[in-house]
Backbone as CSV, one residue per row, in Angstrom:
resi,resn,N_x,N_y,N_z,CA_x,CA_y,CA_z,C_x,C_y,C_z
1,VAL,105.891,89.741,102.737,104.459,89.947,102.941,103.726,89.612,101.648
2,PRO,102.649,88.845,101.696,101.925,88.528,100.469,101.566,89.791,99.691
3,HIS,101.767,89.754,98.390,101.411,90.789,97.430,102.383,91.947,97.391
4,SER,102.796,92.476,98.549,103.717,93.599,98.487,105.076,93.133,98.001
5,ILE,105.376,91.816,98.136,106.622,91.276,97.598,106.344,90.062,96.710
6,GLY,105.164,90.054,96.086,104.945,89.054,95.055,103.853,88.047,95.307
7,GLY,103.234,88.042,96.477,102.066,87.206,96.676,102.335,85.826,97.225
8,GLU,103.575,85.476,97.565,103.852,84.134,98.052,103.837,84.089,99.574
9,VAL,103.097,83.152,100.117,103.037,82.945,101.560,104.013,81.830,101.925
10,PRO,104.979,82.069,102.817,105.977,81.039,103.139,105.434,79.978,104.088
11,CYS,104.412,79.287,103.646,103.807,78.217,104.429,103.018,77.341,103.461
12,GLN,102.400,76.305,103.970,101.613,75.407,103.143,100.121,75.695,103.323
13,GLU,99.354,75.562,102.259,97.913,75.755,102.354,97.314,74.780,103.360
14,ALA,97.922,73.614,103.485,97.421,72.618,104.437,97.526,73.096,105.881
15,ASP,98.388,74.072,106.138,98.527,74.605,107.493,97.231,75.250,107.980
16,PHE,96.339,75.581,107.044,95.097,76.264,107.396,93.873,75.375,107.149
17,ALA,94.116,74.068,107.014,93.025,73.134,106.732,92.006,73.087,107.867
18,HIS,92.450,73.390,109.094,91.557,73.316,110.254,90.630,74.516,110.366
19,VAL,90.894,75.557,109.596,90.102,76.780,109.700,88.732,76.544,109.073
20,PRO,87.650,76.850,109.786,86.308,76.612,109.231,85.990,77.545,108.071
21,ASP,85.077,77.121,107.231,84.640,77.921,106.086,83.392,78.696,106.511
22,ARG,83.591,79.981,106.860,82.471,80.809,107.319,82.473,82.125,106.550
23,PRO,81.456,82.350,105.714,81.391,83.598,104.948,81.004,84.782,105.836
24,SER,81.120,85.941,105.270,80.736,87.152,105.995,79.239,87.163,106.274
25,GLU,78.887,87.690,107.431,77.483,87.816,107.811,77.025,89.275,107.842
26,VAL,77.883,90.186,107.405,77.533,91.610,107.410,76.780,91.930,106.122
27,PRO,75.526,92.387,106.216,74.735,92.641,105.001,75.304,93.783,104.169
28,VAL,75.242,93.606,102.861,75.705,94.628,101.927,74.621,95.684,101.765
29,ILE,75.012,96.923,101.550,74.049,97.996,101.281,73.493,97.790,99.871
30,SER,72.206,97.589,99.766,71.593,97.276,98.472,71.046,98.514,97.766
31,THR,70.790,99.581,98.500,70.259,100.796,97.889,71.408,101.659,97.353
32,PRO,71.161,102.426,96.296,72.220,103.290,95.743,72.718,104.292,96.788
33,LEU,74.010,104.549,96.771,74.599,105.487,97.723,74.241,106.922,97.357
34,ARG,74.088,107.758,98.376,73.766,109.175,98.178,75.012,110.025,97.920
35,ASN,76.188,109.465,98.227,77.448,110.172,98.076,78.413,109.322,97.244
36,ARG,79.511,109.951,96.805,80.586,109.201,96.164,81.727,109.029,97.169
37,TYR,82.364,107.870,97.121,83.417,107.551,98.085,84.711,107.206,97.355
38,PHE,85.811,107.741,97.890,87.136,107.506,97.331,88.061,107.062,98.461
39,ALA,88.817,106.011,98.218,89.733,105.481,99.226,91.142,105.970,98.939
40,LEU,91.843,106.383,99.983,93.233,106.801,99.890,94.014,106.101,100.994
41,ARG,94.964,105.254,100.587,95.806,104.615,101.596,96.920,105.572,102.020
42,HIS,97.273,105.510,103.294,98.328,106.386,103.814,99.645,106.168,103.066
43,GLY,100.501,107.188,103.084,101.834,107.074,102.511,102.738,106.227,103.392
44,GLN,103.944,106.012,102.917,104.899,105.204,103.678,105.061,105.766,105.088
45,SER,104.973,104.874,106.067,105.076,105.290,107.470,106.372,104.774,108.085
46,GLU,106.678,105.298,109.248,107.856,104.837,109.982,107.730,103.349,110.317
47,ALA,106.514,102.889,110.574,106.295,101.465,110.842,106.576,100.623,109.603
48,ASN,106.202,101.145,108.408,106.518,100.433,107.165,108.023,100.247,107.014
49,VAL,108.781,101.303,107.297,110.232,101.247,107.170,110.835,100.294,108.196
50,ASP,110.247,100.282,109.393,110.742,99.392,110.452,110.265,97.958,110.277
51,ASN,109.396,97.724,109.282,108.865,96.384,109.001,108.119,95.786,110.188
52,ILE,107.326,96.610,110.869,106.537,96.112,111.996,105.057,96.409,111.776
53,ILE,104.230,95.591,112.403,102.782,95.789,112.394,102.441,96.811,113.470
54,SER,101.795,97.892,113.083,101.421,98.949,114.026,99.913,99.112,114.008
55,SER,99.236,98.403,114.924,97.772,98.414,114.920,97.162,98.835,116.253
56,LEU,97.986,99.048,117.269,97.478,99.453,118.580,97.150,100.944,118.556
57,PRO,95.891,101.327,118.801,95.541,102.751,118.732,96.391,103.641,119.624
58,ALA,96.707,103.194,120.832,97.506,104.020,121.739,98.871,104.342,121.151
59,ARG,99.379,103.461,120.296,100.680,103.691,119.662,100.498,104.377,118.306
60,GLY,99.593,103.844,117.505,99.439,104.329,116.135,98.897,105.743,116.033
61,THR,98.236,106.225,117.091,97.707,107.592,117.053,98.690,108.617,117.602
62,THR,99.843,108.162,118.058,100.820,109.079,118.644,102.176,109.034,117.943
63,ILE,102.547,107.860,117.401,103.826,107.731,116.705,103.596,107.055,115.348
64,HIS,104.672,106.637,114.710,104.604,105.952,113.414,103.925,106.817,112.360
65,GLY,104.341,108.085,112.301,103.847,108.981,111.270,104.517,108.722,109.932
66,LEU,104.324,109.649,109.002,104.854,109.496,107.657,106.359,109.766,107.608
67,THR,107.033,109.037,106.727,108.412,109.350,106.381,108.397,110.488,105.356
68,GLY,109.585,110.955,104.975,109.649,111.955,103.912,109.051,111.439,102.623
69,LEU,109.337,110.178,102.296,108.745,109.569,101.104,107.237,109.460,101.262
70,GLY,106.777,109.135,102.466,105.345,109.018,102.713,104.619,110.328,102.488
71,ARG,105.222,111.427,102.909,104.618,112.751,102.671,104.575,113.049,101.173
72,LEU,105.626,112.671,100.469,105.645,112.869,99.021,104.561,112.036,98.347
73,GLN,104.389,110.784,98.778,103.344,109.932,98.212,101.960,110.530,98.454
74,ALA,101.755,111.095,99.636,100.475,111.727,99.935,100.241,112.925,99.022
75,GLN,101.274,113.730,98.826,101.157,114.892,97.943,100.918,114.466,96.496
76,GLN,101.555,113.376,96.090,101.410,112.898,94.710,100.043,112.277,94.438
77,SER,99.264,112.054,95.495,97.907,111.544,95.287,96.968,112.631,94.775
78,ALA,97.370,113.910,94.887,96.490,115.023,94.521,96.009,114.953,93.072
79,PRO,96.905,114.791,92.076,96.381,114.711,90.694,95.495,113.508,90.464
80,ARG,95.757,112.397,91.150,94.893,111.215,90.989,93.527,111.470,91.618
81,LEU,93.519,112.171,92.746,92.243,112.538,93.354,91.454,113.462,92.435
82,LEU,92.135,114.446,91.869,91.445,115.398,90.987,90.884,114.690,89.769
83,GLU,91.648,113.774,89.202,91.166,113.031,88.039,89.945,112.182,88.396
84,ALA,89.980,111.564,89.579,88.874,110.696,89.987,87.625,111.498,90.340
85,ILE,87.821,112.616,91.007,86.685,113.403,91.505,86.109,114.299,90.420
86,GLY,86.979,114.947,89.655,86.527,115.825,88.579,86.479,117.285,88.989
87,ASP,86.715,118.158,88.025,86.763,119.595,88.295,85.480,120.142,88.903
88,GLY,84.355,119.613,88.449,83.081,120.187,88.858,82.602,119.792,90.237
89,HIS,83.421,119.058,90.973,82.979,118.561,92.274,83.847,119.057,93.426
90,VAL,84.718,120.029,93.177,85.692,120.459,94.176,85.021,120.901,95.473
91,GLU,83.944,121.641,95.344,83.282,122.169,96.547,82.548,121.079,97.329
92,LYS,82.440,119.887,96.745,81.724,118.792,97.413,82.647,117.845,98.176
93,VAL,83.965,118.070,98.086,84.945,117.157,98.674,84.996,117.298,100.188
94,LEU,85.033,116.157,100.862,85.214,116.126,102.311,86.268,115.078,102.620
95,PHE,87.366,115.512,103.227,88.430,114.591,103.618,88.115,113.999,104.991
96,CYS,88.123,112.672,105.058,87.901,111.950,106.308,89.110,111.045,106.541
97,SER,89.413,110.780,107.805,90.625,110.011,108.070,90.479,109.146,109.311
98,SER,91.184,108.035,109.269,91.482,107.251,110.471,92.154,108.165,111.491
99,ASN,92.062,107.801,112.764,92.723,108.596,113.795,94.204,108.254,113.950
100,PHE,94.696,107.294,113.198,96.117,106.945,113.268,96.943,108.061,112.608
101,THR,98.118,108.323,113.179,98.942,109.447,112.742,99.246,109.386,111.256
102,ARG,99.618,108.222,110.747,100.033,108.107,109.350,98.893,108.411,108.387
103,ALA,97.683,108.052,108.762,96.528,108.335,107.903,96.150,109.809,107.978
104,ARG,96.118,110.337,109.183,95.748,111.753,109.354,96.729,112.673,108.631
105,GLN,98.027,112.391,108.765,99.027,113.200,108.068,98.873,113.079,106.557
106,THR,98.520,111.896,106.081,98.302,111.701,104.641,97.140,112.552,104.156
107,ALA,96.039,112.539,104.895,94.880,113.345,104.503,95.227,114.825,104.475
108,GLU,95.974,115.277,105.474,96.358,116.688,105.530,97.260,117.068,104.359
109,GLU,98.233,116.216,104.060,99.156,116.487,102.950,98.413,116.442,101.611
110,ALA,97.538,115.468,101.448,96.805,115.329,100.189,95.878,116.514,99.964
111,ALA,95.192,116.937,101.011,94.268,118.068,100.893,95.016,119.348,100.527
112,ALA,96.138,119.589,101.195,96.921,120.800,100.903,97.477,120.757,99.486
113,ALA,97.952,119.566,99.065,98.501,119.432,97.718,97.420,119.598,96.656
114,LEU,96.224,119.086,96.931,95.126,119.233,95.984,94.737,120.702,95.842
115,LYS,94.711,121.427,96.934,94.383,122.857,96.871,95.426,123.621,96.054
116,GLU,96.702,123.291,96.275,97.759,123.963,95.525,97.691,123.600,94.040
117,LEU,97.387,122.346,93.740,97.237,121.919,92.350,96.103,122.679,91.679
118,LEU,95.002,122.825,92.370,93.868,123.580,91.825,94.233,125.042,91.602
119,ARG,94.988,125.599,92.528,95.388,126.999,92.387,96.279,127.187,91.143
120,GLU,97.185,126.215,90.932,98.118,126.327,89.807,97.458,126.054,88.464
121,THR,96.474,125.168,88.449,95.906,124.722,87.169,94.502,125.244,86.887
122,ARG,93.771,125.614,87.915,92.387,126.055,87.731,92.139,127.477,88.231
123,GLY,93.091,128.015,88.987,92.950,129.371,89.497,92.483,129.418,90.941
124,SER,92.684,130.555,91.572,92.375,130.715,92.998,90.890,130.567,93.288
125,ALA,90.046,131.022,92.368,88.605,130.953,92.617,88.152,129.512,92.797
126,THR,88.698,128.598,91.988,88.350,127.177,92.116,89.002,126.582,93.352
127,ALA,90.281,126.903,93.576,91.003,126.357,94.729,90.333,126.738,96.040
128,ASP,89.793,127.946,96.092,89.177,128.417,97.337,87.888,127.678,97.670
129,LYS,87.345,126.940,96.700,86.135,126.156,96.966,86.431,124.868,97.740
130,LEU,87.698,124.456,97.752,88.074,123.194,98.394,88.243,123.387,99.893
131,ASP,87.551,122.566,100.650,87.690,122.545,102.110,88.805,121.562,102.461
132,THR,89.907,122.070,102.997,91.052,121.201,103.308,91.033,120.659,104.730
133,SER,89.984,120.949,105.482,89.903,120.398,106.836,89.719,118.885,106.760
134,VAL,90.165,118.194,107.799,90.097,116.732,107.839,89.210,116.301,108.995
135,THR,88.190,115.526,108.697,87.307,114.968,109.717,87.846,113.616,110.153
136,VAL,88.225,113.499,111.407,88.751,112.231,111.916,87.590,111.320,112.296
137,ILE,87.597,110.111,111.737,86.559,109.113,112.026,87.269,107.896,112.607
138,GLU,87.168,107.731,113.905,87.938,106.706,114.609,87.733,105.298,114.052
139,PRO,86.519,104.890,113.657,86.349,103.524,113.130,87.019,103.256,111.776
140,LEU,87.634,104.270,111.158,88.433,104.035,109.968,89.845,103.582,110.324
141,ARG,90.072,103.303,111.601,91.403,102.949,112.110,91.944,101.666,111.460
142,GLU,93.208,101.410,111.766,93.866,100.189,111.314,93.175,98.959,111.908
143,ARG,93.227,97.865,111.178,92.753,96.583,111.710,93.636,96.174,112.887
144,TRP,93.031,95.671,113.941,93.773,95.250,115.136,94.357,93.857,114.913
145,PHE,95.666,93.719,115.152,96.330,92.448,114.918,96.714,91.704,116.192
146,GLY,96.085,92.067,117.293,96.185,91.272,118.512,97.609,90.990,118.949
147,ASP,97.913,89.699,119.186,99.229,89.289,119.663,100.335,89.581,118.655
148,LEU,99.966,89.830,117.415,100.955,90.075,116.366,101.309,91.552,116.238
149,ASP,100.625,92.407,116.982,100.932,93.829,116.949,102.367,94.066,117.401
150,ASN,103.022,95.015,116.761,104.399,95.401,117.085,105.400,94.277,116.813
151,THR,105.030,93.355,115.919,105.948,92.298,115.487,106.242,92.483,114.005
152,ILE,107.116,91.656,113.462,107.538,91.777,112.076,106.362,91.575,111.119
153,ILE,106.373,92.302,110.004,105.218,92.307,109.099,104.984,90.971,108.413
154,THR,105.984,90.104,108.362,105.757,88.793,107.755,104.739,87.971,108.537
155,ASN,104.389,88.430,109.745,103.352,87.731,110.514,101.963,87.912,109.924
156,TYR,101.811,88.820,108.945,100.554,88.865,108.197,100.265,87.500,107.569
157,ASN,101.335,86.774,107.270,101.178,85.455,106.652,100.429,84.471,107.549
158,LYS,100.369,84.763,108.841,99.636,83.905,109.770,98.149,84.230,109.797
159,VAL,97.775,85.307,109.133,96.400,85.814,109.234,95.657,85.731,107.908
160,TRP,96.242,86.270,106.839,95.507,86.391,105.571,95.029,85.063,105.003
161,PRO,95.821,83.978,105.050,95.289,82.707,104.527,94.072,82.209,105.310
162,ALA,94.059,82.434,106.625,92.895,82.049,107.427,91.693,82.930,107.095
163,ASP,91.944,84.227,106.848,90.866,85.140,106.462,90.150,84.657,105.206
164,LEU,90.896,84.041,104.284,90.306,83.575,103.028,89.214,82.536,103.254
165,LYS,89.260,81.852,104.384,88.275,80.813,104.684,87.223,81.283,105.685
166,ASP,87.646,82.063,106.674,86.775,82.331,107.819,86.684,83.827,108.100
167,ALA,85.521,84.414,107.822,85.323,85.847,108.061,85.216,86.184,109.535
168,GLN,85.061,85.162,110.375,84.983,85.396,111.819,86.251,84.946,112.550
169,CYS,87.311,84.664,111.820,88.531,84.129,112.427,89.199,85.169,113.322
170,VAL,89.524,84.761,114.556,90.178,85.660,115.509,91.452,85.026,116.075
171,GLN,92.069,84.134,115.335,93.323,83.545,115.784,94.347,84.634,116.060
172,HIS,95.156,84.417,117.096,96.177,85.376,117.532,95.547,86.661,118.090
173,GLY,94.250,86.628,118.361,93.578,87.814,118.887,93.339,88.890,117.858
174,VAL,93.414,88.516,116.577,93.252,89.478,115.491,91.787,89.856,115.314
175,GLU,91.538,91.107,114.973,90.183,91.557,114.648,89.733,90.840,113.373
176,SER,88.587,90.203,113.416,88.127,89.416,112.278,87.715,90.310,111.108
177,VAL,87.639,89.698,109.946,87.164,90.406,108.763,85.766,90.960,109.005
178,ASP,84.901,90.160,109.601,83.532,90.628,109.830,83.461,91.742,110.868
179,ALA,84.328,91.712,111.860,84.349,92.809,112.829,84.744,94.109,112.130
180,CYS,85.707,94.038,111.217,86.072,95.210,110.415,84.903,95.641,109.544
181,CYS,84.268,94.682,108.879,83.114,94.988,108.029,82.025,95.710,108.810
182,ALA,81.773,95.238,110.016,80.692,95.811,110.816,80.960,97.270,111.156
183,ARG,82.191,97.570,111.573,82.466,98.971,111.936,82.537,99.870,110.701
184,LEU,83.002,99.321,109.576,83.063,100.112,108.355,81.683,100.319,107.747
185,SER,80.840,99.308,107.867,79.444,99.457,107.453,78.777,100.583,108.229
186,ALA,79.055,100.634,109.533,78.471,101.680,110.370,78.963,103.064,109.944
187,VAL,80.235,103.154,109.528,80.781,104.426,109.049,80.031,104.889,107.802
188,ILE,79.880,103.983,106.829,79.205,104.359,105.588,77.758,104.753,105.855
189,LEU,77.076,103.992,106.676,75.679,104.311,106.983,75.560,105.658,107.694
190,GLN,76.501,105.946,108.574,76.484,107.240,109.263,76.719,108.390,108.281
191,LEU,77.706,108.229,107.401,77.995,109.273,106.417,76.832,109.448,105.441
192,GLU,76.183,108.336,105.075,75.019,108.421,104.199,73.876,109.179,104.868
193,GLY,73.772,109.051,106.183,72.723,109.766,106.906,73.021,111.237,107.101
194,GLU,74.323,111.570,107.139,74.726,112.952,107.416,74.932,113.803,106.166
195,HIS,75.185,113.166,105.026,75.540,113.912,103.816,74.762,113.406,102.608
196,GLU,74.677,114.262,101.612,74.103,113.875,100.324,74.809,114.657,99.234
197,GLY,75.221,113.959,98.167,75.869,114.617,97.049,77.291,115.047,97.319
198,ARG,77.932,114.464,98.337,79.313,114.813,98.672,80.286,113.800,98.074
199,ASP,81.532,114.225,97.946,82.628,113.347,97.528,83.540,113.161,98.728
200,LEU,83.463,111.994,99.338,84.171,111.744,100.588,85.436,110.940,100.331
201,VAL,86.565,111.504,100.732,87.858,110.842,100.599,88.174,110.183,101.937
202,LEU,88.172,108.850,101.952,88.388,108.092,103.181,89.851,107.669,103.235
203,THR,90.614,108.284,104.123,92.040,108.014,104.232,92.256,107.013,105.357
204,SER,92.832,105.871,104.986,92.898,104.797,105.974,94.064,103.861,105.644
205,HIS,93.882,102.568,105.932,94.951,101.580,105.938,94.623,100.446,104.966
206,ALA,95.658,99.670,104.605,95.502,98.677,103.537,94.390,97.673,103.827
207,ASP,94.501,96.921,104.915,93.467,95.918,105.206,92.103,96.572,105.348
208,THR,92.055,97.695,106.052,90.781,98.373,106.292,90.118,98.764,104.978
209,LEU,90.876,99.385,104.089,90.302,99.835,102.819,89.970,98.679,101.890
210,GLN,90.793,97.637,101.901,90.509,96.480,101.042,89.249,95.756,101.502
211,ILE,89.078,95.629,102.806,87.855,95.018,103.331,86.652,95.884,102.984
212,LEU,86.785,97.204,103.167,85.700,98.117,102.849,85.342,98.050,101.369
213,GLN,86.342,98.105,100.496,86.059,98.075,99.062,85.389,96.776,98.653
214,SER,85.889,95.660,99.167,85.327,94.357,98.816,83.878,94.254,99.272
215,TRP,83.631,94.625,100.508,82.270,94.535,101.069,81.305,95.445,100.315
216,LEU,81.721,96.688,100.074,80.826,97.647,99.424,80.504,97.224,98.000
217,ALA,81.464,96.564,97.326,81.260,96.129,95.940,80.443,94.852,95.833
218,GLY,80.169,94.208,96.974,79.468,92.935,96.934,80.395,91.772,96.647
219,GLU,81.699,92.022,96.708,82.707,90.979,96.581,82.811,90.258,97.926
220,ASP,83.259,89.021,97.932,83.449,88.286,99.182,84.553,88.971,99.992
221,PRO,84.232,89.558,101.142,85.259,90.281,101.907,86.427,89.409,102.334
222,ARG,86.227,88.098,102.370,87.317,87.212,102.763,88.467,87.268,101.763
223,ARG,88.203,87.722,100.569,89.220,87.781,99.520,89.969,89.117,99.505
224,PHE,89.752,89.947,100.505,90.292,91.306,100.488,91.800,91.362,100.252
225,SER,92.540,90.373,100.765,94.004,90.420,100.673,94.509,90.282,99.240
226,GLN,93.631,89.929,98.329,94.008,89.795,96.923,93.900,91.117,96.155
227,PHE,93.500,92.180,96.849,93.297,93.481,96.207,94.131,94.550,96.913
228,ARG,95.438,94.325,96.995,96.325,95.099,97.846,96.467,96.558,97.414
229,PHE,96.244,97.485,98.344,96.477,98.908,98.134,97.958,99.226,98.277
230,LYS,98.480,100.069,97.403,99.832,100.601,97.562,99.779,101.874,98.412
231,ASN,100.918,102.255,98.970,100.984,103.517,99.714,100.609,104.674,98.800
232,GLY,99.676,105.507,99.263,99.266,106.680,98.498,98.332,106.400,97.348
233,GLU,97.865,105.150,97.206,96.978,104.806,96.096,95.571,105.343,96.322
234,VAL,94.933,105.746,95.220,93.559,106.258,95.229,92.665,105.301,94.449
235,ARG,91.511,104.968,95.022,90.511,104.164,94.310,89.120,104.715,94.582
236,ARG,88.283,104.704,93.568,86.854,104.984,93.743,86.196,103.719,94.289
237,LEU,85.349,103.883,95.295,84.635,102.767,95.895,83.234,102.706,95.290
238,LEU,82.936,101.590,94.629,81.675,101.451,93.911,80.900,100.222,94.389
239,GLN,79.610,100.263,94.214,78.755,99.110,94.523,78.698,98.197,93.304
240,ASP,79.848,97.718,92.886,79.952,96.971,91.639,81.185,96.078,91.700
241,ALA,80.982,94.783,91.790,82.100,93.845,91.890,82.988,93.879,90.655
242,SER,82.417,94.241,89.493,83.210,94.284,88.272,84.201,95.446,88.273
243,ALA,84.026,96.392,89.196,84.926,97.542,89.289,86.145,97.264,90.173
244,MET,86.203,96.069,90.752,87.347,95.716,91.584,88.593,95.557,90.718
245,PRO,89.774,95.853,91.258,91.015,95.597,90.493,91.216,94.103,90.298
246,ASP,92.090,93.755,89.386,92.375,92.343,89.168,92.988,91.745,90.438
247,PRO,92.510,90.588,90.872,93.039,89.990,92.090,94.433,89.402,91.890
248,VAL,95.198,89.394,92.960,96.497,88.721,92.979,96.373,87.611,94.023
249,PRO,96.028,86.384,93.604,95.763,85.317,94.571,97.001,84.983,95.416
250,LEU,96.748,84.584,96.641,97.821,84.080,97.487,98.381,82.792,96.884
251,THR,99.677,82.660,96.924,100.316,81.417,96.538,101.118,80.916,97.726
252,TYR,101.418,79.633,97.735,102.036,79.022,98.902,103.379,78.410,98.549
253,ALA,104.362,78.636,99.409,105.709,78.115,99.175,105.727,76.597,99.337
């Protein structure tokens, strides 16, 4: 898979020469955000171990939960969350999650681990300020991979190079980058309307979070695959392209 094993796509760039060059048409939020947003990718899942793409909601919301390592990765995100959010914001934290099992379990494990960390290091009075409930937000779900769902993960190689050129590409029945942008934009706008001054932890999936981070930062969302999230990784989401991690460009065999 590109990036998770070094960034090489086992195909030729010329294989995607027919793909049109169409940028994203989803407008970026230009006004300052009322809340702070933090992205948390789910821990290792059973689908990760099986090396399959799990994007069908009927399947992903019922099976393909976290492995033992995945639960540990979720718990280990607690100190990174605390460092990113800061001691003085504990009572403002709201955990939100995709409805997929692996993301929801990650949010639950991370929230419980963060509360225990606060209890051990800051005392019960501070820990009790943290709300460990998880708000499920269905549009934070995994990107839909169409005909490639439930197939080997190397089939991502059939999608990401085309995404780099065409934000509306739906080859293989895959949900386009712009379709993801549109639903994620709606999530942010809804949360901005419902909350102010909160620290929202959005627990979701690699493609979903990379597209969200790229779009929110004003980066070209078509380049999302160059900013790969690791399992259990935490990132602050900013309206600043300079805050993006260093890209790992796709290379071709």
